[in-house]
Each structure stands twice: as C-alpha cells, then as structure tokens.
C-alpha positions as a Markdown table, in Angstrom:
| # | Residue | x | y | z |
|---|---|---|---|---|
| 1 | Met | -198.9 | 145.7 | 60.6 |
| 2 | Lys | -199.8 | 145.7 | 56.9 |
| 3 | Ser | -199.3 | 148.8 | 54.9 |
| 4 | Ser | -200.7 | 149.6 | 51.5 |
| 5 | Phe | -198.7 | 150.2 | 48.3 |
| 6 | Arg | -200.1 | 153.7 | 48.2 |
| 7 | Asn | -198.8 | 154.5 | 51.8 |
| 8 | Thr | -195.3 | 153.3 | 50.9 |
| 9 | Leu | -195.2 | 155.6 | 47.9 |
| 10 | Leu | -196.7 | 158.5 | 49.9 |
| 11 | Leu | -194.0 | 158.3 | 52.6 |
| 12 | Ala | -191.4 | 158.4 | 50.0 |
| 13 | Gly | -193.0 | 161.4 | 48.4 |
| 14 | Leu | -193.2 | 163.3 | 51.7 |
| 15 | Ala | -189.5 | 162.7 | 52.3 |
| 16 | Ala | -188.4 | 163.6 | 48.7 |
| 17 | Leu | -190.7 | 166.3 | 47.6 |
| 18 | Gly | -192.3 | 167.9 | 50.6 |
| 19 | Val | -195.9 | 168.0 | 51.6 |
| 20 | Gly | -197.0 | 170.3 | 48.8 |
| 21 | Ala | -195.6 | 168.0 | 46.1 |
| 22 | Ala | -196.9 | 164.9 | 47.8 |
| 23 | Trp | -200.4 | 166.3 | 47.8 |
| 24 | Ala | -200.3 | 166.1 | 44.0 |
| 25 | Leu | -200.5 | 162.3 | 44.3 |
| 26 | Phe | -204.1 | 162.7 | 45.5 |
| 27 | Arg | -205.2 | 164.7 | 42.4 |
| 28 | Lys | -206.7 | 163.0 | 39.4 |
| 29 | Pro | -205.0 | 164.6 | 36.4 |
| 30 | Ala | -206.7 | 164.6 | 33.0 |
| 31 | Ala | -205.4 | 161.8 | 30.8 |
| 32 | Pro | -203.1 | 163.1 | 28.1 |
| 33 | Ala | -203.7 | 162.5 | 24.5 |
| 34 | Gly | -200.1 | 161.3 | 24.1 |
| 35 | Pro | -199.4 | 159.3 | 20.9 |
| 36 | Ile | -199.1 | 155.6 | 20.8 |
| 37 | Arg | -197.8 | 154.1 | 17.5 |
| 38 | Ile | -199.5 | 150.8 | 16.9 |
| 39 | Gly | -197.8 | 148.5 | 14.4 |
| 40 | Asp | -198.3 | 144.9 | 13.4 |
| 41 | Arg | -197.0 | 143.2 | 16.5 |
| 42 | Glu | -195.8 | 146.2 | 18.5 |
| 43 | Ile | -196.6 | 149.5 | 20.0 |
| 44 | Glu | -194.4 | 152.5 | 20.7 |
| 45 | Phe | -194.8 | 155.6 | 22.9 |
| 46 | Pro | -192.7 | 158.5 | 24.2 |
| 47 | Ala | -191.2 | 158.7 | 27.7 |
| 48 | Thr | -188.6 | 160.6 | 29.6 |
| 49 | Val | -185.5 | 159.2 | 31.4 |
| 50 | Thr | -185.5 | 159.7 | 35.2 |
| 51 | Arg | -182.7 | 157.6 | 36.5 |
| 52 | Lys | -182.2 | 159.4 | 39.8 |
| 53 | Ser | -185.9 | 158.8 | 40.7 |
| 54 | Phe | -185.5 | 155.1 | 39.9 |
| 55 | Glu | -182.4 | 154.6 | 42.1 |
| 56 | Arg | -183.2 | 157.0 | 44.9 |
| 57 | Glu | -183.2 | 155.6 | 48.4 |
| 58 | Leu | -184.9 | 157.6 | 51.1 |
| 59 | Leu | -183.9 | 156.5 | 54.6 |
| 60 | Gly | -185.2 | 153.1 | 54.0 |
| 61 | Leu | -188.3 | 154.3 | 52.3 |
| 62 | Gly | -189.2 | 154.4 | 48.6 |
| 63 | Met | -189.0 | 151.6 | 46.1 |
| 64 | Pro | -185.6 | 151.9 | 44.2 |
| 65 | Gly | -185.2 | 149.5 | 41.3 |
| 66 | Tyr | -188.9 | 148.5 | 41.2 |
| 67 | His | -190.8 | 150.7 | 38.7 |
| 68 | Leu | -189.5 | 150.7 | 35.2 |
| 69 | Ile | -192.2 | 152.7 | 33.3 |
| 70 | Val | -194.9 | 154.8 | 34.9 |
| 71 | Trp | -197.4 | 157.3 | 33.4 |
| 72 | Gln | -195.9 | 160.7 | 34.2 |
| 73 | Asp | -198.9 | 161.8 | 36.3 |
| 74 | Gly | -199.3 | 158.4 | 38.1 |
| 75 | Gly | -198.7 | 158.0 | 41.8 |
| 76 | Ala | -195.6 | 155.9 | 41.3 |
| 77 | Ala | -194.0 | 158.2 | 38.7 |
| 78 | Met | -191.6 | 159.7 | 41.2 |
| 79 | Ala | -189.9 | 156.2 | 41.6 |
| 80 | Ser | -189.7 | 155.2 | 37.9 |
| 81 | Leu | -186.9 | 155.0 | 35.4 |
| 82 | Phe | -189.0 | 156.2 | 32.5 |
| 83 | Arg | -192.0 | 158.5 | 32.8 |
| 84 | Ala | -194.4 | 157.8 | 30.0 |
| 85 | Glu | -196.4 | 160.5 | 28.2 |
| 86 | Val | -199.4 | 158.1 | 27.9 |
| 87 | Thr | -201.4 | 156.4 | 30.6 |
| 88 | Asp | -201.3 | 152.8 | 31.7 |
| 89 | Val | -204.9 | 152.4 | 30.5 |
| 90 | Gln | -203.9 | 153.7 | 27.0 |
| 91 | Val | -201.0 | 151.2 | 26.9 |
| 92 | Leu | -203.3 | 148.4 | 28.1 |
| 93 | Asp | -205.9 | 149.2 | 25.4 |
| 94 | Ala | -203.2 | 149.4 | 22.7 |
| 95 | Leu | -201.8 | 145.9 | 23.5 |
| 96 | Glu | -205.3 | 144.4 | 23.6 |
| 97 | Ser | -206.0 | 146.0 | 20.2 |
| 98 | Leu | -203.3 | 143.8 | 18.8 |
| 99 | Gly | -205.1 | 140.7 | 20.0 |
| 100 | Ala | -203.0 | 140.1 | 23.1 |
| 101 | Lys | -205.0 | 138.7 | 26.0 |
| 102 | Pro | -203.7 | 139.6 | 29.5 |
| 103 | Gly | -203.1 | 137.0 | 32.1 |
| 104 | Asn | -204.8 | 138.9 | 35.0 |
| 105 | Ala | -203.3 | 136.4 | 37.5 |
| 106 | Leu | -202.4 | 138.7 | 40.4 |
| 107 | Gly | -204.8 | 140.2 | 42.9 |
| 108 | Met | -204.2 | 142.9 | 45.4 |
| 109 | Asp | -203.2 | 140.4 | 48.1 |
| 110 | Thr | -200.0 | 139.7 | 46.1 |
| 111 | Trp | -198.8 | 143.1 | 47.3 |
| 112 | Glu | -200.8 | 143.6 | 50.5 |
| 113 | Glu | -199.7 | 140.4 | 52.1 |
| 114 | Arg | -196.0 | 140.7 | 51.1 |
| 115 | Lys | -194.8 | 140.7 | 54.7 |
| 116 | Asp | -197.0 | 137.7 | 55.7 |
| 117 | Lys | -194.6 | 134.7 | 55.7 |
| 118 | Asp | -197.6 | 132.3 | 55.7 |
| 119 | Ser | -199.3 | 133.8 | 52.7 |
| 120 | Lys | -198.7 | 132.3 | 49.2 |
| 121 | Ala | -200.0 | 135.4 | 47.4 |
| 122 | Pro | -196.7 | 137.3 | 47.3 |
| 123 | Asp | -195.1 | 134.2 | 45.7 |
| 124 | Lys | -197.4 | 134.3 | 42.7 |
| 125 | Val | -195.9 | 134.8 | 39.2 |
| 126 | Ile | -197.3 | 137.2 | 36.6 |
| 127 | Ala | -199.0 | 135.4 | 33.7 |
| 128 | Gly | -199.8 | 136.4 | 30.1 |
| 129 | Pro | -198.2 | 136.5 | 26.7 |
| 130 | Pro | -194.5 | 137.4 | 26.5 |
| 131 | Val | -193.6 | 141.0 | 25.6 |
| 132 | Glu | -190.2 | 142.3 | 24.7 |
| 133 | Val | -189.6 | 145.7 | 26.2 |
| 134 | Leu | -187.2 | 147.9 | 24.2 |
| 135 | Val | -185.9 | 151.5 | 24.4 |
| 136 | Arg | -185.2 | 153.7 | 21.4 |
| 137 | Val | -182.5 | 156.2 | 22.4 |
| 138 | Pro | -181.7 | 159.2 | 20.2 |
| 139 | Gly | -178.6 | 158.7 | 18.2 |
| 140 | Arg | -178.4 | 155.0 | 18.7 |
| 141 | Pro | -179.2 | 152.8 | 15.6 |
| 142 | Ala | -180.4 | 149.8 | 17.6 |
| 143 | Leu | -183.0 | 149.5 | 20.2 |
| 144 | Leu | -181.8 | 148.7 | 23.8 |
| 145 | Thr | -183.0 | 145.6 | 25.6 |
| 146 | Leu | -183.5 | 145.5 | 29.4 |
| 147 | Gly | -180.5 | 143.3 | 29.7 |
| 148 | Gln | -178.4 | 146.0 | 28.1 |
| 149 | Ile | -179.8 | 148.7 | 30.4 |
| 150 | Leu | -180.1 | 147.2 | 33.8 |
| 151 | Gln | -177.8 | 145.4 | 36.3 |
| 152 | Asp | -179.4 | 142.4 | 37.8 |
| 153 | Pro | -177.3 | 141.0 | 40.7 |
| 154 | Gly | -179.8 | 138.2 | 41.3 |
| 155 | Gly | -179.0 | 136.9 | 37.8 |
| 156 | Arg | -182.5 | 135.6 | 36.8 |
| 157 | Gly | -182.9 | 138.2 | 34.1 |
| 158 | Phe | -186.2 | 139.2 | 32.4 |
| 159 | Asp | -189.3 | 137.4 | 31.3 |
| 160 | Met | -191.7 | 140.2 | 30.7 |
| 161 | Arg | -195.4 | 139.2 | 30.5 |
| 162 | Phe | -198.6 | 141.1 | 29.7 |
| 163 | Gly | -200.4 | 140.8 | 33.0 |
| 164 | Gly | -203.0 | 143.4 | 32.4 |
| 165 | His | -204.6 | 143.7 | 35.8 |
| 166 | Arg | -207.2 | 146.3 | 34.6 |
| 167 | Ala | -209.4 | 145.6 | 37.7 |
| 168 | Asn | -206.6 | 146.8 | 40.0 |
| 169 | Ile | -206.2 | 150.2 | 38.3 |
| 170 | Pro | -208.9 | 152.1 | 40.3 |
| 171 | Lys | -207.5 | 150.7 | 43.6 |
| 172 | Trp | -203.9 | 151.6 | 43.0 |
| 173 | Lys | -204.0 | 154.7 | 40.8 |
| 174 | Ser | -200.2 | 154.3 | 40.5 |
| 175 | Gly | -200.0 | 154.7 | 36.7 |
| 176 | Cys | -197.7 | 151.7 | 36.6 |
| 177 | Ile | -197.0 | 150.4 | 33.1 |
| 178 | Val | -194.0 | 148.1 | 33.6 |
| 179 | Cys | -192.7 | 146.8 | 37.0 |
| 180 | Leu | -189.5 | 144.6 | 37.2 |
| 181 | Tyr | -191.3 | 142.2 | 39.5 |
| 182 | Ser | -194.5 | 140.1 | 39.3 |
| 183 | Cys | -196.6 | 143.1 | 40.5 |
| 184 | Pro | -200.4 | 143.3 | 40.5 |
| 185 | Gly | -200.1 | 147.0 | 39.7 |
| 186 | Ser | -198.2 | 146.4 | 36.5 |
| 187 | Lys | -199.6 | 146.0 | 33.0 |
| 188 | Val | -196.4 | 144.3 | 32.0 |
| 189 | Gly | -194.3 | 142.6 | 34.7 |
| 190 | Asn | -191.3 | 140.3 | 35.2 |
| 191 | Ala | -192.0 | 136.6 | 35.7 |
| 192 | Arg | -188.5 | 136.0 | 36.9 |
| 193 | Tyr | -189.0 | 137.8 | 40.2 |
| 194 | Thr | -192.0 | 137.9 | 42.6 |
| 195 | Val | -193.1 | 140.5 | 45.1 |
| 196 | Arg | -191.7 | 138.2 | 47.8 |
| 197 | Asp | -188.3 | 138.4 | 46.0 |
| 198 | Trp | -188.5 | 142.2 | 46.3 |
| 199 | Val | -189.2 | 142.1 | 50.0 |
| 200 | Asn | -186.3 | 139.7 | 50.5 |
| 201 | Glu | -184.0 | 141.7 | 48.2 |
| 202 | Arg | -183.2 | 138.8 | 45.9 |
| 203 | Thr | -181.9 | 141.4 | 43.5 |
| 204 | Lys | -181.5 | 145.2 | 43.2 |
| 205 | Phe | -182.0 | 146.5 | 39.7 |
| 206 | Arg | -179.8 | 149.5 | 38.9 |
| 207 | Val | -178.9 | 151.2 | 35.6 |
| 208 | Lys | -175.6 | 150.2 | 33.9 |
| 209 | Pro | -173.2 | 153.2 | 33.6 |
| 210 | Gly | -173.0 | 155.0 | 30.3 |
| 211 | Val | -176.0 | 153.2 | 28.6 |
| 212 | Leu | -178.8 | 155.7 | 29.0 |
| 213 | Pro | -178.7 | 159.4 | 28.1 |
| 214 | Glu | -179.0 | 162.0 | 30.9 |
| 215 | Asp | -182.2 | 162.5 | 32.9 |
| 216 | Gly | -184.8 | 164.6 | 31.0 |
| 217 | Thr | -184.0 | 163.0 | 27.7 |
| 218 | Arg | -187.0 | 161.9 | 25.6 |
| 219 | Val | -186.9 | 158.3 | 24.4 |
| 220 | Gly | -189.2 | 155.8 | 22.7 |
| 221 | Ile | -190.6 | 152.8 | 24.5 |
| 222 | Val | -191.3 | 149.8 | 22.3 |
| 223 | Phe | -193.5 | 146.8 | 23.4 |
| 224 | Arg | -193.1 | 143.9 | 20.9 |
| 225 | Leu | -195.3 | 140.8 | 21.2 |
| 226 | Arg | -193.4 | 137.6 | 20.9 |
C-alpha cells in the first residue's frame, strides 16, 4: 500500500511529540519576514541547529538523515538538521532573483511510487544549476561544507542542484529547503542519491562529531551559485 510523504511525517510526529504537537502540522502559520541577504552570486539566511531531530529514529518511523534544511514552521521541520527562519518560498524567490533557473524535473510520483519496484520515477535525479551549500558557524573563520559536516557511508558525496519544484509546494506543505536526496519536495537537492537510494538505505547521513555547535545555536546558511 502506498503512503504519502505527509503521512510518514505525521506518524513520526505522533510518536515524538504527542497528538497535541502533531496537530500543529495541520496549521498554516503566517510566513515570517525573516531576512535573506542577497549578494552577487549567493544568498544567506539564519537557521538553528537541531541535530537530535535530524538523527532521531522512532521505532522504524521518521526520516533520519534526510532533511537538511527546513522552514521552522514547515511540516518536516521536526526531522531537519537546520530549522530556517525563512520559508522555502522565500529561498526559492531569492535564488530566482539571481537569475538561477530551477530544473523542476521531479514530480510527486518520485516520492509516492518509492516502494514500487517497477516504477522508474523514484530513480529520477534532481536537475538544475549547481549550488554550493555552506554553513557559517559562530566563532569559526571559514564556512563549513557539507562534506565537513556530514558522514556519508555510501561514499557518493554531494552534488547539490537547484530543483525548485514550486508546483509541489501546495501539495506537500513540508517547508523543505534542502534534502540530501533527489526529492521533489526540496528546493535544492542532492543529485548523487535518489529517493530509491533512500528506500534501499544506500547511505545514512549523520553529523560528524565535534563539527557543529550544540542544538539551539543560531547559524548562517549560505547558498552559492557555481
């Protein structure tokens, strides 16, 4: 039986937060006026570290190691490594203002048919211009790359692409900004791994010890067009 992305996250929310907190997923919070700095070929916005949420496994439920950056009021925020103070729509608009054209290559079937072995949709790779995702940590002079932050047992690494997928936003309402797989919910995703790879556990992204500050620390997220 097929299950939706929203149902997967909802089950995880019920287990982790209780019914009252999970109900918040159905609310439609007002979009924040969080600042996005727009430079020549890059944007930057604030976010909060939430490592425990990113790595949490809930009796086989949840999505550990999948969501890198999510809007703090989005449906998938409870499973992300960084909770952004700006919406996925604001980030999408900011990247497009720099002239970047999203690939928009992934439809909802890429996720919805992930357990169908005969479907080719979950094997599709995110398309779009390359984006370098960097993290500005207080007290560190240099920006951190994803390779410095994350363990990748699968060894394929990161090829982050501006997928866009604006048409999928009202269907998902997840607030996803960056996923570590070729996900139709992401604005920026990883072309090195597909949704099928996630189902088959080709890798399990986890945070390297001692790299990030403690949960609750405010950091800067930088997207740099390459």
